C-alpha positions as CSV (number, residue, x, y, z in Angstrom):
1,M,77.2,1.7,-9.4
2,L,75.4,2.9,-6.3
3,R,72.2,3.4,-8.3
4,V,72.3,-0.3,-9.4
5,I,72.9,-1.4,-5.8
6,G,70.0,0.8,-4.6
7,L,67.6,-0.4,-7.2
8,S,68.6,-4.0,-6.5
9,L,68.0,-3.6,-2.8
10,S,64.7,-1.9,-3.5
11,A,63.6,-4.8,-5.7
12,L,64.7,-7.3,-3.1
13,L,62.8,-5.4,-0.4
14,L,59.7,-5.4,-2.6
15,I,60.0,-9.2,-3.0
16,L,60.6,-9.8,0.7
17,L,58.0,-7.4,2.1
18,P,55.0,-9.7,1.5
19,L,56.9,-12.6,3.1
20,L,57.6,-10.6,6.2
21,F,54.2,-9.1,6.5
22,L,52.1,-12.0,7.7
23,P,54.3,-13.3,10.5
24,V,54.8,-9.7,11.7
25,A,51.1,-9.0,11.6
26,K,50.4,-12.2,13.6
27,R,53.0,-11.2,16.2
28,L,51.6,-7.7,16.5
29,R,48.1,-9.1,16.9
30,A,49.3,-11.4,19.7
31,R,51.2,-8.6,21.4
32,R,48.1,-6.3,21.3
33,R,46.0,-9.1,22.9
34,R,48.6,-9.7,25.6
35,A,48.9,-6.0,26.4
36,E,45.3,-5.7,27.4
37,Q,45.1,-4.2,30.9
38,V,41.8,-5.7,32.0
39,P,42.6,-9.2,33.2
40,E,39.3,-10.7,31.9
41,L,39.9,-9.2,28.5
42,N,43.5,-10.3,28.6
43,V,42.5,-13.9,29.1
44,L,39.9,-13.6,26.4
45,G,42.8,-12.5,24.1
46,A,44.8,-15.5,25.2
47,W,41.8,-17.7,24.2
48,E,41.5,-16.0,20.8
49,E,45.2,-16.4,20.3
50,Y,45.0,-20.1,21.2
51,L,42.1,-20.6,18.7
52,D,44.0,-18.6,16.0
53,R,47.1,-20.7,16.4
54,A,45.0,-23.9,16.3
55,R,43.3,-22.7,13.1
56,D,46.7,-21.9,11.5
57,A,47.8,-25.4,12.4
58,G,44.9,-26.8,10.4
59,R,42.8,-27.9,13.3
60,I,39.1,-27.7,12.8
61,I,37.4,-25.4,15.3
62,P,33.7,-26.1,15.8
63,Q,31.7,-22.9,15.3
64,G,29.2,-21.9,18.0
65,S,30.4,-24.4,20.5
66,S,31.3,-23.9,24.1
67,R,34.9,-23.4,25.1
68,G,35.0,-26.9,26.6
69,V,33.8,-28.5,23.4
70,T,36.2,-26.4,21.4
71,A,39.1,-27.3,23.8
72,D,38.3,-31.0,23.3
73,A,38.3,-30.5,19.5
74,I,41.7,-28.8,19.7
75,G,43.0,-31.6,21.9
76,G,46.0,-30.1,23.5
77,P,47.2,-31.4,26.9
78,K,46.1,-28.2,28.6
79,S,43.2,-27.2,26.3
80,R,40.5,-27.9,28.9
81,W,42.4,-26.0,31.6
82,I,42.7,-22.9,29.4
83,A,39.0,-23.1,28.5
84,G,38.1,-23.4,32.2
85,E,40.2,-20.4,33.2
86,V,38.7,-18.3,30.5
87,D,35.2,-19.3,31.5
88,R,36.1,-18.5,35.2
89,A,37.4,-15.1,34.1
90,V,34.3,-14.3,32.2
91,F,31.5,-15.8,34.3
92,S,32.9,-15.7,37.9
93,P,31.6,-12.8,40.0
94,T,35.2,-12.3,41.3
95,G,36.9,-12.6,38.0
96,I,40.7,-13.1,37.9
97,D,43.8,-11.0,38.6
98,A,46.7,-10.1,36.3
99,S,48.9,-12.9,37.6
100,Q,46.3,-15.5,36.7
101,A,45.9,-14.0,33.3
102,A,49.7,-14.2,32.8
103,A,49.6,-17.8,33.8
104,V,47.0,-18.5,31.1
105,W,49.2,-16.8,28.5
106,E,52.2,-18.9,29.6
107,V,50.2,-22.1,29.1
108,V,49.0,-20.9,25.7
109,E,52.6,-20.2,24.7
110,A,53.7,-23.6,26.0
111,E,51.0,-25.4,24.2
112,D,51.9,-23.8,20.9
113,K,55.6,-24.3,21.5
114,G,55.0,-28.0,22.3
115,Y,52.9,-28.5,19.2
116,R,55.4,-26.7,16.9
117,A,58.2,-28.8,18.2
118,T,56.5,-31.9,16.6
119,L,56.4,-30.2,13.1
120,S,58.9,-30.3,10.3
121,I,60.4,-27.0,9.1
122,W,58.0,-27.0,6.2
123,Q,55.0,-27.5,8.4
124,R,56.2,-24.7,10.7
125,L,56.5,-22.4,7.7
126,R,53.0,-23.3,6.5
127,H,51.8,-22.6,10.0
128,A,53.5,-19.2,10.0
129,Y,52.1,-18.2,6.7
130,S,48.6,-19.7,7.1
131,L,45.7,-17.3,6.6
132,R,43.1,-19.4,8.4
133,S,43.3,-17.3,11.6
134,Y,42.3,-14.3,9.4
135,G,39.2,-16.2,8.3
136,L,40.6,-17.3,4.9
137,R,40.6,-21.0,4.1
138,P,42.2,-22.8,1.1
139,R,39.8,-23.3,-1.7
140,I,39.6,-26.0,-4.3
141,V,37.7,-26.2,-7.6
142,H,35.5,-29.2,-8.1
143,D,33.3,-29.5,-11.2
144,G,33.7,-25.9,-11.9
145,L,32.6,-24.8,-8.5
146,V,34.8,-23.2,-5.9
147,Q,34.5,-24.9,-2.5
148,A,36.2,-24.6,0.9
149,K,38.9,-27.2,1.1
150,E,38.2,-29.8,3.8
151,T,41.1,-30.0,6.3
152,P,41.9,-33.3,8.1
């Protein structure tokens, strides 16, 4: 009897493990970025996290654009402010301090929370399991050719 229960639990764990992996990996990536000790690098991590969350939400991020243009493409209420703070951290001769970096992270979290509040449960699940922030995009087959799927 214990053997059956053990095998059943092992099988269940094998089924659930892939489902748990992606959200946990994303959370660990965000935690690592946020734990950066150098404020300028910490703020860059906040910007990367902001971009990754936007990608996972299906937003199109222009490649090779300035942070300001990228912020406009994302379109969040505080996108421009986040981009400006990151630019100030990177290009200002004085840089920023840890409290300013923490403020940027708080705004990034608030932006994401506000956006997720507008989503249905299914959209939130799709957001949580999206691979776009890892550089993978959905693909479609058209006339026998595999192409990247255009996202609205």
